[in-house]
PyMOL Python script that loads the backbone (N, CA, C, O; Angstrom):
from pymol import cmd

cmd.read_pdbstr("""\
ATOM      1  N   MET A   1     -19.563  16.409  26.103  1.00  0.00           N
ATOM      2  CA  MET A   1     -19.330  15.045  25.680  1.00  0.00           C
ATOM      3  C   MET A   1     -19.771  14.127  26.805  1.00  0.00           C
ATOM      4  O   MET A   1     -19.271  14.192  27.928  1.00  0.00           O
ATOM      5  N   GLU A   2     -20.726  13.268  26.465  1.00  0.00           N
ATOM      6  CA  GLU A   2     -21.223  12.386  27.504  1.00  0.00           C
ATOM      7  C   GLU A   2     -21.413  10.979  26.974  1.00  0.00           C
ATOM      8  O   GLU A   2     -22.411  10.692  26.312  1.00  0.00           O
ATOM      9  N   ILE A   3     -20.469  10.100  27.259  1.00  0.00           N
ATOM     10  CA  ILE A   3     -20.600   8.675  26.973  1.00  0.00           C
ATOM     11  C   ILE A   3     -20.424   7.988  28.324  1.00  0.00           C
ATOM     12  O   ILE A   3     -19.308   7.812  28.813  1.00  0.00           O
ATOM     13  N   LYS A   4     -21.530   7.614  28.897  1.00  0.00           N
ATOM     14  CA  LYS A   4     -21.445   7.056  30.238  1.00  0.00           C
ATOM     15  C   LYS A   4     -21.249   5.548  30.223  1.00  0.00           C
ATOM     16  O   LYS A   4     -20.354   5.023  30.885  1.00  0.00           O
ATOM     17  N   ARG A   5     -22.071   4.874  29.482  1.00  0.00           N
ATOM     18  CA  ARG A   5     -21.939   3.417  29.448  1.00  0.00           C
ATOM     19  C   ARG A   5     -22.538   2.845  28.182  1.00  0.00           C
ATOM     20  O   ARG A   5     -23.245   3.514  27.429  1.00  0.00           O
ATOM     21  N   LYS A   6     -22.233   1.616  27.986  1.00  0.00           N
ATOM     22  CA  LYS A   6     -22.681   0.887  26.803  1.00  0.00           C
ATOM     23  C   LYS A   6     -24.160   0.553  26.945  1.00  0.00           C
ATOM     24  O   LYS A   6     -24.618   0.133  28.007  1.00  0.00           O
ATOM     25  N   HIS A   7     -24.907   0.749  25.840  1.00  0.00           N
ATOM     26  CA  HIS A   7     -26.318   0.381  25.846  1.00  0.00           C
ATOM     27  C   HIS A   7     -26.448  -1.140  25.789  1.00  0.00           C
ATOM     28  O   HIS A   7     -25.535  -1.834  25.342  1.00  0.00           O
ATOM     29  N   LYS A   8     -27.564  -1.635  26.234  1.00  0.00           N
ATOM     30  CA  LYS A   8     -27.807  -3.076  26.220  1.00  0.00           C
ATOM     31  C   LYS A   8     -27.837  -3.576  24.778  1.00  0.00           C
ATOM     32  O   LYS A   8     -28.608  -3.082  23.954  1.00  0.00           O
ATOM     33  N   GLY A   9     -26.993  -4.555  24.485  1.00  0.00           N
ATOM     34  CA  GLY A   9     -26.942  -5.147  23.153  1.00  0.00           C
ATOM     35  C   GLY A   9     -26.180  -4.315  22.134  1.00  0.00           C
ATOM     36  O   GLY A   9     -26.224  -4.613  20.941  1.00  0.00           O
ATOM     37  N   GLU A  10     -25.478  -3.273  22.584  1.00  0.00           N
ATOM     38  CA  GLU A  10     -24.744  -2.406  21.658  1.00  0.00           C
ATOM     39  C   GLU A  10     -23.368  -3.000  21.374  1.00  0.00           C
ATOM     40  O   GLU A  10     -22.688  -3.486  22.278  1.00  0.00           O
ATOM     41  N   SER A  11     -22.971  -2.954  20.106  1.00  0.00           N
ATOM     42  CA  SER A  11     -21.664  -3.480  19.740  1.00  0.00           C
ATOM     43  C   SER A  11     -20.575  -2.456  20.060  1.00  0.00           C
ATOM     44  O   SER A  11     -20.851  -1.276  20.275  1.00  0.00           O
ATOM     45  N   PHE A  12     -19.339  -2.935  20.086  1.00  0.00           N
ATOM     46  CA  PHE A  12     -18.207  -2.061  20.365  1.00  0.00           C
ATOM     47  C   PHE A  12     -18.060  -0.998  19.278  1.00  0.00           C
ATOM     48  O   PHE A  12     -17.719   0.150  19.565  1.00  0.00           O
ATOM     49  N   GLU A  13     -18.322  -1.391  18.019  1.00  0.00           N
ATOM     50  CA  GLU A  13     -18.196  -0.453  16.906  1.00  0.00           C
ATOM     51  C   GLU A  13     -19.172   0.714  17.044  1.00  0.00           C
ATOM     52  O   GLU A  13     -18.801   1.866  16.817  1.00  0.00           O
ATOM     53  N   SER A  14     -20.407   0.420  17.414  1.00  0.00           N
ATOM     54  CA  SER A  14     -21.385   1.496  17.552  1.00  0.00           C
ATOM     55  C   SER A  14     -21.063   2.376  18.768  1.00  0.00           C
ATOM     56  O   SER A  14     -21.325   3.578  18.757  1.00  0.00           O
ATOM     57  N   LEU A  15     -20.493   1.766  19.817  1.00  0.00           N
ATOM     58  CA  LEU A  15     -20.067   2.542  20.978  1.00  0.00           C
ATOM     59  C   LEU A  15     -18.944   3.504  20.586  1.00  0.00           C
ATOM     60  O   LEU A  15     -18.947   4.668  20.986  1.00  0.00           O
ATOM     61  N   MET A  16     -17.983   3.007  19.797  1.00  0.00           N
ATOM     62  CA  MET A  16     -16.885   3.861  19.345  1.00  0.00           C
ATOM     63  C   MET A  16     -17.409   4.967  18.421  1.00  0.00           C
ATOM     64  O   MET A  16     -16.922   6.097  18.463  1.00  0.00           O
ATOM     65  N   LYS A  17     -18.394   4.639  17.595  1.00  0.00           N
ATOM     66  CA  LYS A  17     -18.981   5.629  16.695  1.00  0.00           C
ATOM     67  C   LYS A  17     -19.646   6.752  17.504  1.00  0.00           C
ATOM     68  O   LYS A  17     -19.497   7.928  17.174  1.00  0.00           O
ATOM     69  N   ARG A  18     -20.369   6.390  18.549  1.00  0.00           N
ATOM     70  CA  ARG A  18     -20.990   7.385  19.430  1.00  0.00           C
ATOM     71  C   ARG A  18     -19.930   8.245  20.095  1.00  0.00           C
ATOM     72  O   ARG A  18     -20.080   9.463  20.193  1.00  0.00           O
ATOM     73  N   PHE A  19     -18.857   7.608  20.553  1.00  0.00           N
ATOM     74  CA  PHE A  19     -17.779   8.325  21.222  1.00  0.00           C
ATOM     75  C   PHE A  19     -17.122   9.317  20.258  1.00  0.00           C
ATOM     76  O   PHE A  19     -16.905  10.474  20.620  1.00  0.00           O
ATOM     77  N   ARG A  20     -16.802   8.878  19.039  1.00  0.00           N
ATOM     78  CA  ARG A  20     -16.165   9.760  18.049  1.00  0.00           C
ATOM     79  C   ARG A  20     -17.049  10.952  17.710  1.00  0.00           C
ATOM     80  O   ARG A  20     -16.567  12.078  17.583  1.00  0.00           O
ATOM     81  N   LYS A  21     -18.348  10.696  17.565  1.00  0.00           N
ATOM     82  CA  LYS A  21     -19.282  11.783  17.269  1.00  0.00           C
ATOM     83  C   LYS A  21     -19.312  12.797  18.415  1.00  0.00           C
ATOM     84  O   LYS A  21     -19.349  14.005  18.179  1.00  0.00           O
ATOM     85  N   SER A  22     -19.296  12.308  19.638  1.00  0.00           N
ATOM     86  CA  SER A  22     -19.341  13.229  20.772  1.00  0.00           C
ATOM     87  C   SER A  22     -18.050  14.034  20.880  1.00  0.00           C
ATOM     88  O   SER A  22     -18.085  15.201  21.269  1.00  0.00           O
ATOM     89  N   VAL A  23     -16.912  13.429  20.543  1.00  0.00           N
ATOM     90  CA  VAL A  23     -15.640  14.148  20.562  1.00  0.00           C
ATOM     91  C   VAL A  23     -15.648  15.231  19.483  1.00  0.00           C
ATOM     92  O   VAL A  23     -15.215  16.355  19.736  1.00  0.00           O
ATOM     93  N   GLU A  24     -16.134  14.906  18.288  1.00  0.00           N
ATOM     94  CA  GLU A  24     -16.213  15.889  17.210  1.00  0.00           C
ATOM     95  C   GLU A  24     -17.144  17.032  17.583  1.00  0.00           C
ATOM     96  O   GLU A  24     -16.845  18.198  17.326  1.00  0.00           O
ATOM     97  N   LYS A  25     -18.262  16.695  18.186  1.00  0.00           N
ATOM     98  CA  LYS A  25     -19.257  17.698  18.548  1.00  0.00           C
ATOM     99  C   LYS A  25     -18.729  18.652  19.617  1.00  0.00           C
ATOM    100  O   LYS A  25     -19.028  19.846  19.584  1.00  0.00           O
ATOM    101  N   SER A  26     -17.956  18.139  20.554  1.00  0.00           N
ATOM    102  CA  SER A  26     -17.451  18.978  21.635  1.00  0.00           C
ATOM    103  C   SER A  26     -16.191  19.738  21.235  1.00  0.00           C
ATOM    104  O   SER A  26     -15.711  20.569  22.006  1.00  0.00           O
ATOM    105  N   ASP A  27     -15.639  19.472  20.041  1.00  0.00           N
ATOM    106  CA  ASP A  27     -14.491  20.204  19.489  1.00  0.00           C
ATOM    107  C   ASP A  27     -13.240  20.066  20.361  1.00  0.00           C
ATOM    108  O   ASP A  27     -12.460  21.010  20.482  1.00  0.00           O
ATOM    109  N   ILE A  28     -13.056  18.915  20.953  1.00  0.00           N
ATOM    110  CA  ILE A  28     -11.902  18.665  21.817  1.00  0.00           C
ATOM    111  C   ILE A  28     -10.605  18.601  21.021  1.00  0.00           C
ATOM    112  O   ILE A  28      -9.583  19.132  21.455  1.00  0.00           O
ATOM    113  N   LEU A  29     -10.640  17.959  19.868  1.00  0.00           N
ATOM    114  CA  LEU A  29      -9.413  17.790  19.088  1.00  0.00           C
ATOM    115  C   LEU A  29      -8.830  19.123  18.646  1.00  0.00           C
ATOM    116  O   LEU A  29      -7.611  19.292  18.666  1.00  0.00           O
ATOM    117  N   ASN A  30      -9.673  20.078  18.244  1.00  0.00           N
ATOM    118  CA  ASN A  30      -9.162  21.392  17.854  1.00  0.00           C
ATOM    119  C   ASN A  30      -8.538  22.107  19.039  1.00  0.00           C
ATOM    120  O   ASN A  30      -7.531  22.799  18.882  1.00  0.00           O
ATOM    121  N   ALA A  31      -9.118  21.953  20.219  1.00  0.00           N
ATOM    122  CA  ALA A  31      -8.552  22.582  21.411  1.00  0.00           C
ATOM    123  C   ALA A  31      -7.187  21.981  21.732  1.00  0.00           C
ATOM    124  O   ALA A  31      -6.267  22.702  22.118  1.00  0.00           O
ATOM    125  N   VAL A  32      -7.054  20.686  21.577  1.00  0.00           N
ATOM    126  CA  VAL A  32      -5.774  20.021  21.843  1.00  0.00           C
ATOM    127  C   VAL A  32      -4.726  20.476  20.834  1.00  0.00           C
ATOM    128  O   VAL A  32      -3.582  20.737  21.207  1.00  0.00           O
ATOM    129  N   LYS A  33      -5.105  20.572  19.555  1.00  0.00           N
ATOM    130  CA  LYS A  33      -4.163  21.015  18.527  1.00  0.00           C
ATOM    131  C   LYS A  33      -3.721  22.449  18.763  1.00  0.00           C
ATOM    132  O   LYS A  33      -2.561  22.787  18.530  1.00  0.00           O
ATOM    133  N   ASP A  34      -4.640  23.300  19.225  1.00  0.00           N
ATOM    134  CA  ASP A  34      -4.285  24.691  19.502  1.00  0.00           C
ATOM    135  C   ASP A  34      -3.276  24.790  20.635  1.00  0.00           C
ATOM    136  O   ASP A  34      -2.422  25.677  20.623  1.00  0.00           O
ATOM    137  N   ARG A  35      -3.357  23.913  21.592  1.00  0.00           N
ATOM    138  CA  ARG A  35      -2.483  23.974  22.765  1.00  0.00           C
ATOM    139  C   ARG A  35      -1.212  23.130  22.620  1.00  0.00           C
ATOM    140  O   ARG A  35      -0.402  23.055  23.544  1.00  0.00           O
ATOM    141  N   GLU A  36      -1.048  22.507  21.475  1.00  0.00           N
ATOM    142  CA  GLU A  36       0.084  21.622  21.268  1.00  0.00           C
ATOM    143  C   GLU A  36       1.411  22.381  21.331  1.00  0.00           C
ATOM    144  O   GLU A  36       2.386  21.886  21.897  1.00  0.00           O
ATOM    145  N   HIS A  37       1.446  23.584  20.747  1.00  0.00           N
ATOM    146  CA  HIS A  37       2.651  24.402  20.754  1.00  0.00           C
ATOM    147  C   HIS A  37       2.296  25.778  21.277  1.00  0.00           C
ATOM    148  O   HIS A  37       1.217  26.300  20.995  1.00  0.00           O
ATOM    149  N   TYR A  38       3.200  26.362  22.038  1.00  0.00           N
ATOM    150  CA  TYR A  38       2.971  27.700  22.567  1.00  0.00           C
ATOM    151  C   TYR A  38       3.221  28.730  21.471  1.00  0.00           C
ATOM    152  O   TYR A  38       4.230  28.672  20.767  1.00  0.00           O
ATOM    153  N   ILE A  39       2.300  29.662  21.338  1.00  0.00           N
ATOM    154  CA  ILE A  39       2.457  30.759  20.391  1.00  0.00           C
ATOM    155  C   ILE A  39       2.448  32.049  21.198  1.00  0.00           C
ATOM    156  O   ILE A  39       1.528  32.310  21.973  1.00  0.00           O
ATOM    157  N   LYS A  40       3.486  32.845  21.002  1.00  0.00           N
ATOM    158  CA  LYS A  40       3.578  34.110  21.728  1.00  0.00           C
ATOM    159  C   LYS A  40       2.385  34.989  21.370  1.00  0.00           C
ATOM    160  O   LYS A  40       1.888  34.930  20.246  1.00  0.00           O
ATOM    161  N   PRO A  41       1.921  35.802  22.315  1.00  0.00           N
ATOM    162  CA  PRO A  41       0.780  36.675  22.030  1.00  0.00           C
ATOM    163  C   PRO A  41       1.022  37.598  20.837  1.00  0.00           C
ATOM    164  O   PRO A  41       0.106  37.845  20.053  1.00  0.00           O
ATOM    165  N   SER A  42       2.247  38.108  20.692  1.00  0.00           N
ATOM    166  CA  SER A  42       2.536  39.002  19.571  1.00  0.00           C
ATOM    167  C   SER A  42       2.424  38.254  18.242  1.00  0.00           C
ATOM    168  O   SER A  42       1.930  38.807  17.259  1.00  0.00           O
ATOM    169  N   THR A  43       2.874  37.014  18.208  1.00  0.00           N
ATOM    170  CA  THR A  43       2.775  36.195  16.996  1.00  0.00           C
ATOM    171  C   THR A  43       1.317  35.887  16.683  1.00  0.00           C
ATOM    172  O   THR A  43       0.900  35.894  15.524  1.00  0.00           O
ATOM    173  N   HIS A  44       0.556  35.620  17.728  1.00  0.00           N
ATOM    174  CA  HIS A  44      -0.864  35.325  17.561  1.00  0.00           C
ATOM    175  C   HIS A  44      -1.588  36.537  16.962  1.00  0.00           C
ATOM    176  O   HIS A  44      -2.409  36.388  16.057  1.00  0.00           O
ATOM    177  N   ARG A  45      -1.281  37.727  17.468  1.00  0.00           N
ATOM    178  CA  ARG A  45      -1.891  38.946  16.934  1.00  0.00           C
ATOM    179  C   ARG A  45      -1.490  39.167  15.482  1.00  0.00           C
ATOM    180  O   ARG A  45      -2.315  39.555  14.654  1.00  0.00           O
ATOM    181  N   LYS A  46      -0.207  38.916  15.176  1.00  0.00           N
ATOM    182  CA  LYS A  46       0.286  39.093  13.809  1.00  0.00           C
ATOM    183  C   LYS A  46      -0.450  38.161  12.848  1.00  0.00           C
ATOM    184  O   LYS A  46      -0.863  38.581  11.767  1.00  0.00           O
ATOM    185  N   LEU A  47      -0.613  36.900  13.238  1.00  0.00           N
ATOM    186  CA  LEU A  47      -1.325  35.940  12.395  1.00  0.00           C
ATOM    187  C   LEU A  47      -2.782  36.360  12.200  1.00  0.00           C
ATOM    188  O   LEU A  47      -3.336  36.237  11.108  1.00  0.00           O
ATOM    189  N   ALA A  48      -3.390  36.856  13.275  1.00  0.00           N
ATOM    190  CA  ALA A  48      -4.780  37.297  13.186  1.00  0.00           C
ATOM    191  C   ALA A  48      -4.912  38.467  12.218  1.00  0.00           C
ATOM    192  O   ALA A  48      -5.868  38.529  11.445  1.00  0.00           O
ATOM    193  N   ARG A  49      -3.957  39.394  12.258  1.00  0.00           N
ATOM    194  CA  ARG A  49      -3.976  40.534  11.333  1.00  0.00           C
ATOM    195  C   ARG A  49      -3.833  40.067   9.881  1.00  0.00           C
ATOM    196  O   ARG A  49      -4.550  40.537   8.997  1.00  0.00           O
ATOM    197  N   GLU A  50      -2.904  39.141   9.645  1.00  0.00           N
ATOM    198  CA  GLU A  50      -2.692  38.634   8.290  1.00  0.00           C
ATOM    199  C   GLU A  50      -3.950  37.936   7.762  1.00  0.00           C
ATOM    200  O   GLU A  50      -4.320  38.112   6.601  1.00  0.00           O
ATOM    201  N   ILE A  51      -4.593  37.155   8.607  1.00  0.00           N
ATOM    202  CA  ILE A  51      -5.819  36.462   8.196  1.00  0.00           C
ATOM    203  C   ILE A  51      -6.909  37.483   7.883  1.00  0.00           C
ATOM    204  O   ILE A  51      -7.639  37.332   6.904  1.00  0.00           O
ATOM    205  N   ALA A  52      -7.021  38.524   8.715  1.00  0.00           N
ATOM    206  CA  ALA A  52      -8.023  39.560   8.487  1.00  0.00           C
ATOM    207  C   ALA A  52      -7.751  40.303   7.182  1.00  0.00           C
ATOM    208  O   ALA A  52      -8.682  40.608   6.438  1.00  0.00           O
ATOM    209  N   LYS A  53      -6.476  40.595   6.898  1.00  0.00           N
ATOM    210  CA  LYS A  53      -6.126  41.275   5.648  1.00  0.00           C
ATOM    211  C   LYS A  53      -6.499  40.417   4.443  1.00  0.00           C
ATOM    212  O   LYS A  53      -7.049  40.918   3.462  1.00  0.00           O
ATOM    213  N   LYS A  54      -6.198  39.130   4.522  1.00  0.00           N
ATOM    214  CA  LYS A  54      -6.514  38.216   3.427  1.00  0.00           C
ATOM    215  C   LYS A  54      -8.023  38.152   3.203  1.00  0.00           C
ATOM    216  O   LYS A  54      -8.493  38.195   2.066  1.00  0.00           O
ATOM    217  N   ARG A  55      -8.771  38.050   4.293  1.00  0.00           N
ATOM    218  CA  ARG A  55     -10.226  37.972   4.202  1.00  0.00           C
ATOM    219  C   ARG A  55     -10.795  39.255   3.585  1.00  0.00           C
ATOM    220  O   ARG A  55     -11.697  39.199   2.749  1.00  0.00           O
ATOM    221  N   GLU A  56     -10.260  40.415   4.003  1.00  0.00           N
ATOM    222  CA  GLU A  56     -10.732  41.687   3.469  1.00  0.00           C
ATOM    223  C   GLU A  56     -10.402  41.828   1.984  1.00  0.00           C
ATOM    224  O   GLU A  56     -11.218  42.323   1.205  1.00  0.00           O
ATOM    225  N   LYS A  57      -9.205  41.392   1.597  1.00  0.00           N
ATOM    226  CA  LYS A  57      -8.815  41.455   0.182  1.00  0.00           C
ATOM    227  C   LYS A  57      -9.734  40.587  -0.659  1.00  0.00           C
ATOM    228  O   LYS A  57     -10.154  41.006  -1.738  1.00  0.00           O
ATOM    229  N   GLU A  58     -10.057  39.388  -0.192  1.00  0.00           N
ATOM    230  CA  GLU A  58     -10.967  38.503  -0.915  1.00  0.00           C
ATOM    231  C   GLU A  58     -12.353  39.127  -1.031  1.00  0.00           C
ATOM    232  O   GLU A  58     -13.004  39.016  -2.070  1.00  0.00           O
ATOM    233  N   ARG A  59     -12.804  39.784   0.037  1.00  0.00           N
ATOM    234  CA  ARG A  59     -14.114  40.433   0.024  1.00  0.00           C
ATOM    235  C   ARG A  59     -14.142  41.568  -0.997  1.00  0.00           C
ATOM    236  O   ARG A  59     -15.104  41.712  -1.752  1.00  0.00           O
ATOM    237  N   GLN A  60     -13.077  42.372  -1.011  1.00  0.00           N
ATOM    238  CA  GLN A  60     -13.014  43.486  -1.953  1.00  0.00           C
ATOM    239  C   GLN A  60     -12.919  42.993  -3.392  1.00  0.00           C
ATOM    240  O   GLN A  60     -13.540  43.570  -4.284  1.00  0.00           O
ATOM    241  N   ASP A  61     -12.150  41.933  -3.627  1.00  0.00           N
ATOM    242  CA  ASP A  61     -12.075  41.354  -4.967  1.00  0.00           C
ATOM    243  C   ASP A  61     -13.441  40.867  -5.433  1.00  0.00           C
ATOM    244  O   ASP A  61     -13.819  41.057  -6.589  1.00  0.00           O
ATOM    245  N   GLU A  62     -14.167  40.243  -4.530  1.00  0.00           N
ATOM    246  CA  GLU A  62     -15.503  39.749  -4.857  1.00  0.00           C
ATOM    247  C   GLU A  62     -16.443  40.910  -5.177  1.00  0.00           C
ATOM    248  O   GLU A  62     -17.243  40.831  -6.109  1.00  0.00           O
ATOM    249  N   MET A  63     -16.340  41.984  -4.397  1.00  0.00           N
ATOM    250  CA  MET A  63     -17.185  43.150  -4.641  1.00  0.00           C
ATOM    251  C   MET A  63     -16.846  43.799  -5.977  1.00  0.00           C
ATOM    252  O   MET A  63     -17.747  44.256  -6.680  1.00  0.00           O
ATOM    253  N   SER A  64     -15.569  43.849  -6.341  1.00  0.00           N
ATOM    254  CA  SER A  64     -15.189  44.457  -7.620  1.00  0.00           C
ATOM    255  C   SER A  64     -15.686  43.605  -8.792  1.00  0.00           C
ATOM    256  O   SER A  64     -16.061  44.138  -9.836  1.00  0.00           O
ATOM    257  N   LEU A  65     -15.688  42.300  -8.618  1.00  0.00           N
ATOM    258  CA  LEU A  65     -16.237  41.435  -9.670  1.00  0.00           C
ATOM    259  C   LEU A  65     -17.745  41.667  -9.841  1.00  0.00           C
ATOM    260  O   LEU A  65     -18.254  41.668 -10.962  1.00  0.00           O
ATOM    261  N   LYS A  66     -18.442  41.861  -8.741  1.00  0.00           N
ATOM    262  CA  LYS A  66     -19.883  42.097  -8.818  1.00  0.00           C
ATOM    263  C   LYS A  66     -20.153  43.414  -9.525  1.00  0.00           C
ATOM    264  O   LYS A  66     -21.111  43.514 -10.293  1.00  0.00           O
ATOM    265  N   ARG A  67     -19.321  44.437  -9.280  1.00  0.00           N
ATOM    266  CA  ARG A  67     -19.503  45.734  -9.918  1.00  0.00           C
ATOM    267  C   ARG A  67     -19.241  45.642 -11.424  1.00  0.00           C
ATOM    268  O   ARG A  67     -19.927  46.286 -12.218  1.00  0.00           O
ATOM    269  N   GLN A  68     -18.258  44.847 -11.808  1.00  0.00           N
ATOM    270  CA  GLN A  68     -17.919  44.729 -13.216  1.00  0.00           C
ATOM    271  C   GLN A  68     -19.007  44.024 -14.012  1.00  0.00           C
ATOM    272  O   GLN A  68     -19.186  44.307 -15.197  1.00  0.00           O
ATOM    273  N   ARG A  69     -19.720  43.133 -13.395  1.00  0.00           N
ATOM    274  CA  ARG A  69     -20.758  42.366 -14.087  1.00  0.00           C
ATOM    275  C   ARG A  69     -21.953  43.231 -14.428  1.00  0.00           C
ATOM    276  O   ARG A  69     -22.654  42.956 -15.402  1.00  0.00           O
ATOM    277  N   ARG A  70     -22.200  44.261 -13.653  1.00  0.00           N
ATOM    278  CA  ARG A  70     -23.401  45.086 -13.852  1.00  0.00           C
ATOM    279  C   ARG A  70     -23.286  45.937 -15.024  1.00  0.00           C
ATOM    280  O   ARG A  70     -24.208  46.692 -15.332  1.00  0.00           O
TER     281      ARG A  70
END
""", "prot")
cmd.dss("prot")
cmd.show_as("cartoon", "prot")
cmd.util.cbc("prot")
cmd.orient("prot")
């Protein structure tokens, strides 16, 4: 993220627009949200496993639908 200074003749709105775009691009807000609350490592692993199970189930359901269509 690099907003050093205002360009010559640039309005405040366009400066803020550039700043917001650079913040979105650098993914700062997601990093701040992740660090907002402490999550124990065991809880983090558990959530990761649940997400992986859900993703795998969706993949298998999709594959079974493709097989049924043939």
